[in-house]
NURORO-981862 format. One record per atom (N, C-alpha, C): residue in three letters; z, x, y. Coordinates in steps of 0.02 Angstrom, whole numbers, plus 50000, padded with zeros to 5 digits. Layout:
% residues N
ALAZXY...
***
This chain:
% residues 313
MET540535299656920MET540575304056845MET540465311356854PRO540865315556817PRO540805323056822PRO540175325256806VAL539975331056835VAL539235332556825VAL539185335356746ASP539675338056713ASP539595340656647ASP539445334556603VAL539785328056622VAL539585322656584VAL538925319756594VAL538715319556654VAL538035317756663VAL537485322056630VAL537665328156638VAL537135333156601VAL537125331856528LEU537715330756499LEU537685330256423LEU537465323456402VAL537595318356441VAL537285311456423VAL536465312656433ALA536305315856480ALA535495316556476ALA535295320956426VAL535625326156409VAL535395330156345VAL535515325856282ALA535945321256271ALA536075317656221ALA535505312356207GLY535125309556264GLY534685306156265GLY533985309356245LEU533915316156274LEU533375319056250LEU533365320356173PHE533935322156155PHE534085323956083PHE533795317656042ALA534075311956055ALA533845306156015ALA533085305356011LEU532795306156077LEU532135305556072LEU531765310356032VAL531935317156033VAL531615322155990VAL531835320255917SER532415317855900SER532575316255830SER532115311755808GLY531985306155844GLY531535301455823GLY530785305255818MET530575309655853MET530015312255843MET529865316955793ASN530505319755771ASN530555324055710ASN530695320755643ASP531155315555647ASP531365313055586ASP531035306055564GLY530845302455625GLY530505296555610GLY529865297055566GLY529395301855583GLY528825301755545GLY528875304055481ALA529375308255462ALA529635311055396ALA529905305655360LEU530265300355390LEU530555295255352LEU530065290455326LEU529545288655367LEU528915284655356LEU528425286955316ALA528375294255315ALA527795297555278ALA527825296055211THR528305295855167THR528265294955107THR527995288255079GLY527935282755130GLY527705276855108GLY527065275355132LEU526675279955175LEU526105278255218LEU525495276155170LYS525465279355107LYS524895276555057LYS525005270155026LEU525605266555043LEU525815259855010LEU525785255055068PRO525385250455076PRO525355245555131PRO525955240955124SER526455241755081SER526975236655074SER527415236055141ILE527435241555175ILE527785241855240ILE527395245555294ARG527155241655344ARG526855244955392ARG527185249255439PRO526925255055474PRO527345259155512PRO527755256155561MET527495250755600MET527845247755645MET528435244755627THR528315241155568THR528885237355536THR529455243255513GLY529195247555484GLY529675252955464GLY530115256455523ILE529815257255584ILE530125259555643ILE530695254455660LEU530475247955658LEU530925242555670LEU531535242955629ALA531355244155565ALA531985243455516ALA532385249855529LEU532165255655546LEU532565260355562LEU533045260555625VAL532715257155674VAL533025255855736VAL533665250255725VAL533505245355677VAL534085241255673VAL534615244355633MET534475248755576MET534985251955536MET535345257055577LEU535015260355634LEU535345264755668LEU535815260955719ALA535685255055731ALA536145252255780ALA536725248855751LEU536625246955675LEU537055241855645LEU537605246455593VAL537245251755557VAL537655254855505VAL538305258555534PRO538125261955596PRO538695265255610PRO539345261855638LEU539175254955646LEU539795251155659LEU540215249355596ALA539975250455539ALA540335250355476ALA540615257255451THR540205262655471THR540485269655454THR540115273855490HIS540535278255528HIS540325284155569HIS540655290355551GLN540735292055493GLN541215297155469GLN540815303855472VAL540205303255476VAL539745310255480VAL539745311855552ALA539745305855599ALA539815308055670ALA540385311955688LEU540945309055660LEU541605312155669LEU541655319255638THR541405320055581THR541335327055564THR541075331655610LEU540565330555631LEU540125333955688LEU540565336055750VAL541015330255771VAL541355330055830VAL542055333355824GLU542355332655763GLU543005333655763GLU543195340355713ARG542775340455664ARG542955345455611ARG542585352155600LEU542025352755629LEU541725359455639LEU542025363255690ALA542135359655749ALA542405363555809ALA542825357955847THR543115359755897THR543545354655948THR543195355756006PHE542905350356039PHE542515350556100PHE542925346456157GLU543485345056140GLU543925341556196GLU544225346256250GLY544235351956238GLY544565357256288GLY544095357656345PRO544355362256401PRO543985363256448PRO543265367656438GLY542705364256466GLY542095367256445GLY541755364656383GLY542165360056346GLY541945357256286GLY541235353256292ARG541115350356346ARG540475346956364ARG540005351956374THR540055357556415THR539625362056430THR539365365256371ALA539865367156327ALA539665370656268ALA539235366456220THR539355359456225THR539015355356182THR538305355356206ALA538255354256275ALA537565354356294ALA537095360456274ILE537465366556290ILE537165372856271ILE536965371756194ALA537395369056152ALA537205369656081ALA536565365456067VAL536705359356096VAL536125353856078VAL535335357156110LEU535405360256167LEU534815363856199LEU534545369456156SER535025372756128SER534835379556086SER534515375456029ALA534825371255991ALA534515367455928ALA533845365555944LEU533705362756002LEU533095359556020LEU532545365556025ALA532785370656061ALA532325376356070ALA532135379356007VAL532605380655966VAL532395383355896VAL531935379555861VAL532065373055850VAL531655367955818VAL530945368755851ALA530945368455915ALA530215367355951ALA529895374555931PHE530135379855934PHE529915386555919PHE529635386755849LEU530035384555803LEU529845384555737LEU529175379255721THR529245373855756THR528805368555744THR528165371955777ALA528185374055832ALA527535376855864ALA527265382455819LYS527645385655781LYS527385391455737LYS527155387955668GLY527155381455666GLY526875378355601GLY527475378455541ARG528045378655575ARG528635378755520ARG529135373055528PRO528945366555509PRO529385360955528PRO530105362655496THR530635361155524THR531305362955502THR531725356155516SER532435357055502SER532835352255511SER533255352755578LEU533285347155621LEU533715346255670LEU534475346855655THR534595344055600THR535325343855589THR535625350655573LEU535185354655528LEU535405361955521LEU535425365555583ALA534935364155636ALA534975367155696ALA535575364655745LEU535745358555737LEU536385356155767LEU536965359255747VAL537045359455688VAL537745362255645VAL537735369255680GLY537175373055669GLY537155380155688GLY537335381455770GLY536965376555811GLY537185376555876GLY537885375255906LEU538095369555870LEU538825367555878LEU539315373855869THR539185376755803THR539695382355780THR539645387755831GLY538925390555843GLY538855395755894GLY539095395255966ALA539025388255994ALA539275386956054ALA540085387456059GLY540225385256000GLY541005384456000GLY541305391055999LEU541035395455960LEU541335402855951LEU541185406356023GLY540555404856050GLY540535409156111GLY540865406056159TRP541055399856171TRP541455398056221TRP542205398956204GLY542385401156144GLY543065401756132GLY543385395856111LEU543045390556081LEU543345385156054LEU543595386055992PRO544145381555970PRO544335382155898PRO543745380155847VAL543435383555801VAL543005382955755VAL543195383555685SER543125378655643SER543335378655574SER542765381755534LEU542815388455518LEU542235392255483LEU542185389955405PRO542815388855381PRO542755385255307PRO542385378855305TYR542555374555353TYR542195367855353TYR541485369655372VAL541265373355411VAL540525375455427VAL540315377555359ALA540565382055318ALA540325383655257ALA540235377255214LEU540675374355207LEU540685368255162LEU540045362955185VAL540045361855251VAL539415358155273VAL538765362155248LEU538785367955263LEU538125371955243LEU538045371455161GLY538585371955123GLY538435370655052GLY538095363455040PHE538435358555075PHE538055351555053PHE537405351755079GLY537285354955128GLY536615355555169GLY536075358655114LEU536305363855085LEU535825366855042LEU535765362454972ALA536315359654959ALA536215356154895ALA535855349754897ALA535765347054961ALA535475339754957ALA534645339954938PRO534315345154958PRO533635345154936PRO533635346654857ILE533965350954835ILE533985352454763ILE534205345954715VAL534765342854745VAL534905336754711VAL534315330954714GLY534075331154773GLY533515325454786GLY532925327354737GLY532815333854729GLY532255336154687GLY532335334754618LEU533025336254583LEU533185334654516LEU533195326154508VAL533425322554549VAL533435315554540VAL532725312854548ALA532315316154589ALA531645313354588ALA531255314854539TRP531385320554503TRP531065321654433TRP531235316854382ALA531815314554376ALA532085309954336ALA531685302354351VAL531735300454415VAL531475293954439VAL530775294554427THR530425299054436THR529775299054431THR529505297854360THR529845301754314THR529715300854250THR529845293154220LEU530355290254248LEU530485283254222LEU529955278454258LEU529735280054325LEU529215276254351LEU528565275054316VAL528455281654294VAL527775282754258VAL527735279554196ARG528365278454155ARG528375275554102ARG528325267554106PHE528765265454155PHE529005258054157PHE528675254354211SER528365257154272SER528225252454330SER527545252554325SER527285246054338SER526585244154363SER526405245454431THR525795243254463THR525665244454521THR526095239554560GLY526115233054543GLY526515228454578GLY527255230954582GLY527505233754527GLY528215235854518GLY528285241454566LEU527795245954580LEU527845251554627LEU528035248754693ARG527605243854716ARG527695240854782ARG528355237754792ARG528525234554743ARG529315232154741ARG529795238754749TRP529725242654718TRP530175249854719TRP530205252654778HIS529535253154814HIS529415255654867HIS529885252154924ARG529875244954922ARG530285241554973ARG531105243354968VAL531295243654899VAL531955244954886VAL532105252754914GLY531605257554895GLY531695264954907GLY531855265254979PHE531285261755019PHE531295262955097PHE532015259555127LEU532195253555102LEU532825251555126LEU533425255855120LEU533445259055051LEU534035263855037LEU533885269355076GLN533375271755094GLN533215278055135GLN533415276355211THR533245271055231THR533475269155299THR534235268955312VAL534585265555261VAL535275264255266VAL535705271555260ALA535375275855216ALA535615282355207ALA535485286655263TYR534945286455302TYR534835290355357TYR535325287555422ALA535485281455422ALA535835278955479ALA536645280455459ALA536765280855400ALA537465283255382ALA537695289855377ASN537065294655397ASN537175301255385ASN536835304455435ASP536155307155424ASP535835312055466ASP535755308255541GLY535655302155545GLY535525298755605GLY536215298955655GLN536795299855623GLN537385300755667GLN537475306155709LYS537015311355700LYS536985317455736LYS536925315355811MET536485310555824MET536355308955890MET536975304455923LEU537355299755882LEU537905296755909LEU538475301855928ALA538455308455883ALA538965313155901ALA539015315855963ILE538315317055991ILE538285319456060ILE538535315456113PHE538465309356102PHE538675304056145PHE539435303856142MET539705304356087MET540415304456069MET540805309156122ILE540455315756108ILE540715321456153ILE540655320456226ALA540075317656248ALA539945316656310ALA540365311356350LEU540555306256316LEU540965300556347LEU541595299756321GLY541795303356270GLY542435303656246GLY542645299156205PHE542225295256168PHE542525289056124PHE542465291956050SER542845289356012SER542765292055932SER542705285955890ASP542575279255910ASP542305273655876ASP541575273955886ALA541275267855872ALA540545267355877ALA540355260555922PRO540415261155986PRO540305255356029PRO539585253456018PRO539435246356008PRO538765244556001PRO538245245956049ARG538505246256116ARG538035247756168ARG537805254756160TYR538105259256129TYR537905266556119TYR537505267056051THR537705262856004THR537265263455943THR536605261255948ILE536585254555994ILE535945251856006ILE535465257256057LEU535885261256101LEU535485265956150LEU535215270656094VAL535625273756058VAL535325277956019VAL534785276155964ALA534885270455947ALA534285267855910ALA533655266155939VAL533645263956013VAL533065262556046VAL532755269956066LEU533095273956088LEU532825280356102LEU532505283656036PHE532845283455977PHE532545286255913PHE531865282755912GLY531815276055902GLY531205272155896GLY530685273855943LEU530765274755999LEU530265277756053LEU529945284156024GLY530435288556001GLY530275295555986GLY529915294755920ALA530065290255880ALA529735290155807ALA529005286955815MET528895282055861MET528215280155883MET527725286655907TYR528015289755942TYR527655295355969TYR527525300955913GLY528045302655866GLY528005308255830GLY527715305955756LEU527605299755741LEU527445298355669LEU526785302155647PRO526235302355680PRO525625305855643PRO525685312455639LYS525965316955666LYS526115323555662LYS526595325955604ALA527275322255610ALA527795323455567ALA527625319455500GLY527315314955498GLY527165310955434GLY526635315255395ARG526185318555425ARG525675322755395ARG525945328355356THR526485331955387THR526785337755374THR527005336255297LEU527425331055290LEU527805329855228LEU527315326455173SER526895321555195SER526515318455145SER525795321155127ARG525675326155160ARG524975330155144ARG525155337855117GLU525545340455158GLU525575348455147GLU526015349555084ILE526595347355070ILE526985349255014ILE526615348354952ILE526435342054938ILE526115340354873ILE525365337254879ALA525035336754827ALA524425331854825ALA524635325854822PHE524745321354864PHE525145315954876PHE524855309254836ARG525395306154800ARG525195299954772ARG525705294954786PRO525525288554788PRO526115283254804PRO526715283554762LEU526645285354695LEU527235286254646LEU527585292454675HIS527375297254704HIS527745303354730HIS528245299754785GLY527865296454832GLY528315292954891GLY528835288454874VAL528765284054822VAL529255279954795VAL529855284154773ALA529755288554729ALA530265292054698ALA530475296854752ALA530265298354796ALA530545302954855ALA531085298854891GLU530795292754899GLU531255287754937GLU531915286454903LEU531805284554841LEU532395282454804LEU532925288554790SER532625294354784SER533035299454763SER533305301954834ALA532975302954875ALA533285306654945ALA533795302054969GLY533715294754970GLY534185291254987GLY534765289954957SER534765291254887SER535335292254843SER535695298454865ALA535415302854866ALA535765309454873ALA536085310454941VAL535735308054998VAL536065306955062VAL536645302155064LEU536595296755037LEU537155292555034LEU537755294654995GLY537675298854950GLY538215301754919GLY538575307154957CYS538125310555007CYS538485315455050CYS538875311355110SER538545305255122SER538955301155177SER539565298755157ALA539635298055079ALA540285295155064ALA540945299555073VAL540665306455075VAL541235311355093VAL541095313755165GLY540745310255200GLY540745312655273GLY540335319255286MET539885321455241MET539565328055249MET538835326255292PRO538695329855337PRO538105328055375PRO537525332555330VAL537045329255311VAL536495332155273VAL535835330455318SER535285334455302SER534615332555325SER534265328755283MET534035322355308MET533555317555261MET532915321755244THR532695324255303THR531995328055288THR532075333055249GLN532515336555230GLN532645341055183GLN532705337855110ALA533065333655111ALA533175329755044ALA532435325855031ILE532055324455072ILE531425320655055ILE530995325755032ALA531025331755066ALA530505338055043ALA530665339454972GLY531295341054957GLY531525342854895GLY531345336854841ALA531415330754854ALA531215325554814ALA530465325254802LEU530045327054854LEU529375325954842LEU529235332854793VAL529475338554797VAL529405344054753VAL529625341454682GLY530185339354676GLY530395336454603GLY529925331254575ALA529705326254613ALA529175321754592ALA528605325154577GLY528265330054609GLY527685332954601GLY527665336854534VAL528325339954513VAL528175344354459VAL528225340354385VAL528325333754389VAL528325330554337VAL527755331054282ARG527235331854314ARG526575332354267ARG526245339854283GLY526695344654297GLY526445351954303GLY526585353554369GLY526755360154390GLY526875362054455GLY526175363454494GLY525615362454473GLY525035363054502GLY524925358454555ARG525225352554552ARG525205347354604ARG525655350054668VAL526035353954666VAL526465355954717VAL526145361454762ARG526135360254819ARG525885366754861ARG526405370854882TRP526445376154836TRP527045380054844TRP527105384754903TYR526535386854935TYR526575390355002TYR526865386255055ALA526695379255052ALA526915375355110ALA527775374155094ALA527865373355029ALA528545372355021ALA529025379055034VAL528725384255022VAL529115390455032VAL529065391155111LYS528585390055150LYS528565389955224LYS529125385655250ILE529195379555221ILE529675375355245ILE530485378155232VAL530525380255173VAL531195383855155VAL531355389455194LEU530875393455208LEU530995400155256LEU531275397455321ALA530975392055339ALA531145388755412ALA531845386455407TRP532045383355356TRP532745380855342TRP533165386355346LEU533035391955318LEU533405397655311LEU533575401155376LEU533065400955430LEU533055404155492LEU533485399755541THR533415393355536THR533615387755578THR534355389155602LEU534845387955557LEU535515388155569LEU535745394855607PRO535555400455571PRO535855406255606PRO535545407955682ALA534885406155685ALA534395406255743ALA534865402455796SER534885396255779SER535215391655828SER536005394455843GLY536325396455788GLY537055399555807GLY537045405155844VAL536645409555836VAL536585415755881VAL536405413955950LEU535865410455962LEU535665407956023LEU536175404556060SER536405398956033SER536975395756073SER537565399456081ALA537855404556035ALA538335408656051ALA538235413256109VAL537685415956117VAL537505421256172VAL537605416656226ALA537175410856233ALA537125406556289ALA537815404856313ALA538265402156270ALA538925399356286ALA539365405256313PHE539285411456281PHE539735417056303PHE539455418656377ILE538835418356383ILE538555420256464ILE538785413556508GLY538815408656485GLY538975402456524GLY539585402856540ARG540135403856494ARG540825404256506ARG540995409656564GLY540655415656559GLY540875420356602GLY540605419256668MET540045414256676MET539845412956750MET540275407356773VAL540575403556734VAL541055398056758VAL541685401456778
***
């Protein structure tokens, strides 16, 4: 097996583990105050969905592989490895500075920058379109959450809230597997040259994600469930239903968006129903600033690294 394939497969595995650490806790955080779904049950559900949903649809993975840039040419795998490592470096740096951010934004920036730096064909209009959807997802999630929270306050009892929590969590896991979660599969696609979704690779991605989620749940979950708003079970249920709906809508047109961004926007939308005082705006602003830094920082870092790497090769 060529060296560039081996390296990119290893990088793809690392990326799946880090995705579990970064995304898994965020996906489970909204329901931590409702005992309807235990954390390990939630992780198992995520693993199952990540293994099965791409068998039905993997359009978002194809968007990352084929529509942002073309990675099939000479050096494509090396450029992809640079993109992924740059994305991980930016996310690690921002997280260490207390500014959790989106791996999806980082990967889009990394792939775009590495493609440009290596001289690969890059579709800048499509990059702009993906970015537009990414920016819209948390806004749409917040607006939907405001409406959903209002309805739940009026019509849902405590028992009903538990039932809606199960529905919302299921919707959220399906949406993640149909969209944000496919960024992991996309890296394996580039590494190994397939364009479908072989079960052995969807299962591998799902297992690696699950291992990362078990490790990262406490920290990632605390960030969303405690820092953004003075959290109540109602807010978590509304965020699950709203973020899941917004992300599924983007999946239908093959647009990769960040579930963590959608959840954060939905938590803010749920929090303002009874006045903005429940929202911790300083934390929300801190996260938004991290989002704004993530894509350009990943893009510049990967472009410079790819340009240097191409010159060395």
